N, C-alpha and C positions, 0 to 999 in steps of 0.2 A: 836550648837557650842558655846563655851564660848567666851567671849570678848577677853581674852588673846590669845586663839587659833586663833581667827580671825585676831588679830593683827600680830601674827607670820606668818600666811599664807600670809597676805598682804605684810609683810616685805620680805618674801622669794620670792614672785612674783616680787616685785620691784627690788630685787637684781638680779633675773634671767633676768629681762628686761634690767637692766643696763649692765649685762654681755653680753647680745646679742648685745646691741648697741656698746659696746667696741669691740666685735669681728668683727662686721660689719665695724667699723671704721678702725680696724687694717687691715682687708682684703682690704678695699679701699686704705689705705696707701700703702700696699704692691703692689697692682695692679698698682697704680699710679707711684710708684717707678720703677716698671718693665717697664711700658710704656715709662717713661722718659729715662730709661737706653737704651731701644731699639732705641728711637729717637736719643739720643746722639751717640750711636754706629753707626747708619746709617749716621749721619752727619759727624762723624769722617772719614767715608769712603770716603767722598767727600772733605775733607780738602785739602788745597794746598800741605800738606806734604804727603798725601796718594800716594802710588806708583802706584797702579793699582786697578781697580774695574771692575767687570763683571756684566752686567744687566741680566734681565730675558730672553732676546733674544740671549744671548751669545755675545753681543757687548761689547768689552773691551775698557776701558777708561784710559788714562794716563794724569796726570797733565802736564801743560805747564808753565814753569817759566814766571813771569811777567804778568800772568793772574790769575784770580780767578776761573778758570774753568778747566774741564778735557775734552780732545778731544778723540773722538772715534779713535782708532788706524787704523781703516779701513774705507773706504767709505762704506756707507750703502749698504748692500747686498740684492740680490733678495729675499733670505729667510727671511730677516728682514722685508722687505716691504710687504710680502705676507699676513700676518694676518691683517695688517692695510688695505690693499686694499680690502680684503674680506668684511670689514665693511664699506667701503667708495667707493661705486660703481661709483660715479660721479667724477672721477678724470679728470684733464686736459689731462694728459698723457695717451697714448694708447700703447698697446703691450709692457708694461714695463716688462712682464714676458717672452716674446719671441721676443726681439728686433732684427730686421733684417736691415742690411745695404743695401740700394737700394732694399728692399723687398726680398733679396736673401740670403745674407751671415749672419749667426748668429753672434750676437754681445755679448750676455750674455747667453750662452747655459747651465748654471748650477746655483745651488742655492748660490754658494760662489762667484759669479761674482758681480761686482757693479751694482746696479739697475740703469738703464738709462731710457730715455723717461719720465723723471720726471720734472715737472715744479717747479718753486719756490713755487707756491701755494700748490702743492702736498707735497713738502718737508716740508714746514712749518706745514701743517696739520698733517703729520706723527709725527713730534716732539710733537705737542699738544696731539695727540692720545697716544703716548708712555708715556708722562707725566701723563696723566689721568690713564692709565693702571697700571703704577707702583706705583702711589700714592694709588690707590684703593687696591692694593695687599700688601701695606706696604713695598715695596721694596726700596722706596726713602722717605725721610722725608718731612713733610710739608714745602713748600717754595722752594724745589728743582724743577728744570725744565730742560727739554731737549729743545734745540733750535738749530738754525743754528748759526755758528760762525759769529762774526762781521768781517769786513774786517781787522780791527786792530789786532784782536785775531789771524786771519789766518796768518798775517804777523809775529807775534811772534812765531807761530807754525812752520813756514818755516825758521825762523832764521834771519829775517831782521827787526824786530820790532823796534830796536833801531837806525835804519839807515834811517827811513822815516820821512818826514816832515809833517806838517799839510796840509790839503786840502782834496778834494773829492777823492774817489778811482780813478776817471778818471784822476785827476791831478797827482796822484802818479804812474799811470800805466807805467810800463817798464822804470822807471826813474833810477833804479839801474842796470847799465849795467854789463854784464859778470858774474852775480851771479845767480846760478841755485839751485834748492833744493838739488842737489847732490854735489855742489861745484862750481868751476870756469872753469872746463874743458868742452870744446865742440869741437867735438862730445862727448857725455857723455860716461863714462866708462861702461863696460859690467855690466849688472845687475842694472843700475841706475833707470830703470822704463820701462813702456810700451808706446812706441811712434810709429810714422809712420816710420817703419824700413824696412829692407830687407825682413822680413816675409810678411809685407804688400805689398811690391813691387811684391813678388811672386804671391800674390792673386789678386792684382789690378795693372795691368801692367804699367799704365801711371801715377801712383801716385808719387808726390815728397816725398822723404824719406830722412832720415839721412843715408847717404852713409857710409858703413862700420860698421853700428850698426845693431845687430839682437837680438831682445828680445824673439823671438819664438812665437809671437802671432800676427796674421794679424789684429785682432780687439781687444776687451777688454781681460783682463787677470783676473783670480781669484784674489781676494784681498789678499795682503800679499805675492805676488809672488816675489817681489823684495826687495832690501835692505831698511830697515827703516832709518829714520833720527836719530839725537842724542836724540830725545825725544820718540823714539819708534813708530813713526807715519809712515805709509806706503802710497805710491802712492800720495804724495803731488805733484809729477811731473808725468803727464800722466795718463793713464787709463781712468778716467772720469773727466770732468770738475765739479767743486764743487760750489754749490750755497752758497752765504754768505747773511747775514741778511740785509746789507746796500743797499741803493739806489746808483747807479753808479755815478750820478752827481746831480746838483741842479734842473734839470728838473723833476726828480723823475718819470721817465717812465720805467726805466730799473733797474734790480737788478744786483749785482756784481757776477761774476763767476771767480774762480781762479784755477790755477794748470795745465792747459793744458789737453790734452786728447790723446787717442790712435791714433787719426788721425793727430796729430801735429808733425811737423818735426823741428820747431824752426828756428833759436834760439830765436827770440823774444817771441814767444808764450809759450816758456818753461822757461822764466825768472821767478825767484821767485817773482818779483814785477809786473809781467804782470797781467792785469785785462781785463775782457770782460764784456760789459753791454748787458743784455738780458731781454726782457719783461717778467714779472713774470708768465704769462700764457703760455709762449713758452716752448717747449721741443724738444729734438732730441735724436739720438742714442749716443750722447756724454754727455748729461746733467745728472749728478748725484748729490750726496750731501754727507756730513759727519755731524754727530750730535756732539754737545758739551753738557756737563752736568754742570749745575750751582748748587752749593751746597745749601742745605736748611740751615735755621738758627738753 
């Protein structure tokens, strides 16, 4: 092969190599742009301006004004908890999938009922599990997390965030009199929520109940059975007590629970500002929870 031909072949090879590098760089740029577009699109779904978002379990989230998070519109359901529990056999709570009141009366007999018999530890672990599951699937962007709401966030969700002063949740408990998640009327109007009512009295003869109020359920009700509040959130009053992230007081032995439950007849236990302190490993047929979603960057 002549020297001139060798030079031409070498030149052609270098041009081909250069073209391959350019193509690879172009492909990398395109893939990077696609990845960033996906991340930004996901992040936009969790912005404070987003109206609603549904995750891989079918849990629906609405933004709440004055917070940077979105609240699940429902209490966590039995069917949401099922996949998590299958991978976490050592839970504090027992019988979460077939809760019984006094070991006789079914409390949550279907997949769309709020999961109960859940400790704070279990609820917190569920949030961590769900975060990992959805990050791995690319459903939420890096930095986004599921967790329990703070006590202050729960107050904004129930409409009293601007009316509470500083202090521990214990300090603030039941301090706003005559204000309930449904308004100021007591007994509550029909359809306000699931409480200890005439249906419960029919089933449990000696129970104290809200006289004149009937919600149709002796124990828990399927989530979303009653009217939502102005932010589209259901069951902030009654059905299941909801764990919050905070300690109840400075002693730091109990976590906060909010919202009342199906066995409460109020009025204090159903106040928007009422809190209960419960040890994080404890659980019962009225202890449930609701997740919030913190947006990624």
